[in-house]
C-alpha positions as CSV (number, residue, x, y, z in Angstrom):
1,M,17.2,107.5,-24.3
2,S,18.1,110.5,-23.2
3,R,17.8,113.8,-25.2
4,S,17.4,114.0,-29.5
5,P,19.9,113.6,-31.6
6,A,19.8,117.6,-32.8
7,A,19.7,118.3,-29.1
8,D,22.9,116.1,-28.4
9,L,24.8,117.9,-31.3
10,A,23.8,121.5,-30.2
11,P,27.2,122.2,-28.5
12,L,28.8,120.7,-31.8
13,I,26.9,123.0,-33.5
14,K,28.0,125.9,-31.7
15,L,31.5,125.0,-31.6
16,L,31.5,124.6,-35.6
17,Q,29.9,128.0,-36.0
18,A,32.7,129.6,-33.6
19,G,35.8,128.0,-35.6
20,V,37.3,125.9,-32.9
21,P,40.4,124.5,-33.4
22,P,39.9,120.8,-35.3
23,A,41.0,118.9,-32.2
24,R,38.3,120.6,-30.0
25,A,35.9,120.1,-32.5
26,A,36.8,116.2,-33.2
27,A,36.8,115.6,-29.0
28,E,32.8,116.7,-28.8
29,I,32.1,114.7,-31.7
30,S,34.0,111.8,-30.0
31,R,31.6,112.6,-26.9
32,I,28.6,112.8,-28.7
33,L,29.4,109.5,-30.5
34,A,30.2,107.7,-27.3
35,I,26.7,108.7,-26.3
36,W,25.0,107.6,-29.3
37,T,26.5,104.3,-29.1
38,A,25.9,103.6,-25.0
39,E,22.6,105.0,-26.2
40,L,22.0,102.6,-29.3
41,K,24.0,99.7,-28.0
42,D,21.1,97.4,-28.8
43,D,20.1,99.0,-32.3
44,S,22.7,98.8,-34.6
45,E,21.0,100.2,-37.5
46,Q,19.7,103.7,-35.8
47,L,22.9,104.2,-34.9
48,Q,24.0,103.9,-38.3
49,E,21.0,106.0,-39.7
50,R,22.2,108.7,-37.2
51,L,26.0,108.4,-38.4
52,S,25.2,108.6,-42.1
53,G,22.9,111.8,-41.9
54,L,25.6,113.4,-39.5
55,A,27.8,112.2,-42.2
56,E,25.9,113.6,-45.3
57,Q,25.6,116.5,-43.4
58,M,29.2,117.2,-42.8
59,T,30.1,116.4,-46.4
60,T,27.8,118.8,-48.3
61,G,29.3,121.1,-45.6
62,I,32.7,120.5,-46.4
63,E,31.8,120.9,-50.7
64,E,30.1,124.0,-49.9
65,M,33.5,125.6,-47.7
66,H,35.4,124.4,-50.3
67,E,33.8,126.3,-53.1
68,G,33.6,129.1,-50.8
69,I,36.9,129.1,-50.0
70,A,38.0,129.1,-53.7
71,E,35.9,132.2,-54.4
72,A,36.7,133.9,-51.3
73,S,39.3,137.2,-51.4
74,D,42.8,136.6,-49.7
75,K,42.0,138.0,-46.8
76,G,38.7,135.9,-45.5
77,K,41.1,132.5,-46.8
78,P,43.2,131.7,-43.5
79,T,39.7,132.0,-41.4
80,L,37.9,129.6,-43.8
81,R,40.1,127.1,-43.9
82,R,40.3,126.6,-40.6
83,I,36.6,126.5,-40.4
84,L,36.9,123.5,-43.2
85,A,40.0,121.9,-40.8
86,T,37.2,122.1,-38.1
87,H,34.8,120.3,-39.9
88,E,36.7,118.0,-42.0
89,A,38.3,116.9,-38.0
90,V,34.7,116.0,-37.4
91,L,33.9,114.4,-40.6
92,Q,36.6,112.3,-39.8
93,E,35.8,111.1,-36.2
94,V,32.0,110.0,-37.6
95,R,33.4,107.7,-40.2
96,K,35.5,106.2,-37.9
97,A,32.7,105.7,-36.0
98,Q,31.0,104.5,-38.7
99,G,33.4,101.8,-39.6
100,A,33.7,100.7,-35.7
101,A,29.4,100.5,-35.2
């Protein structure tokens, strides 16, 4: 097995913090999911645990951002909406992987 799940996610976290376009973040999570799937091909339970944990973290973050957008001034909303769309794209890819695993 290679690095820890947290180490695998480090590049994605940097992209999310930078507010990259949703497609870029979705491509990065797809790359990570491919690594995890290959590493855990004989341990689907561990893969599901990783995916569930990541989905839970993303869902919580998205809920918090929705609250922040509702409270934000008009000036900040476009940036927050873009960041939210990026996070939602990642969560969508994680949910696809959960269904496929």
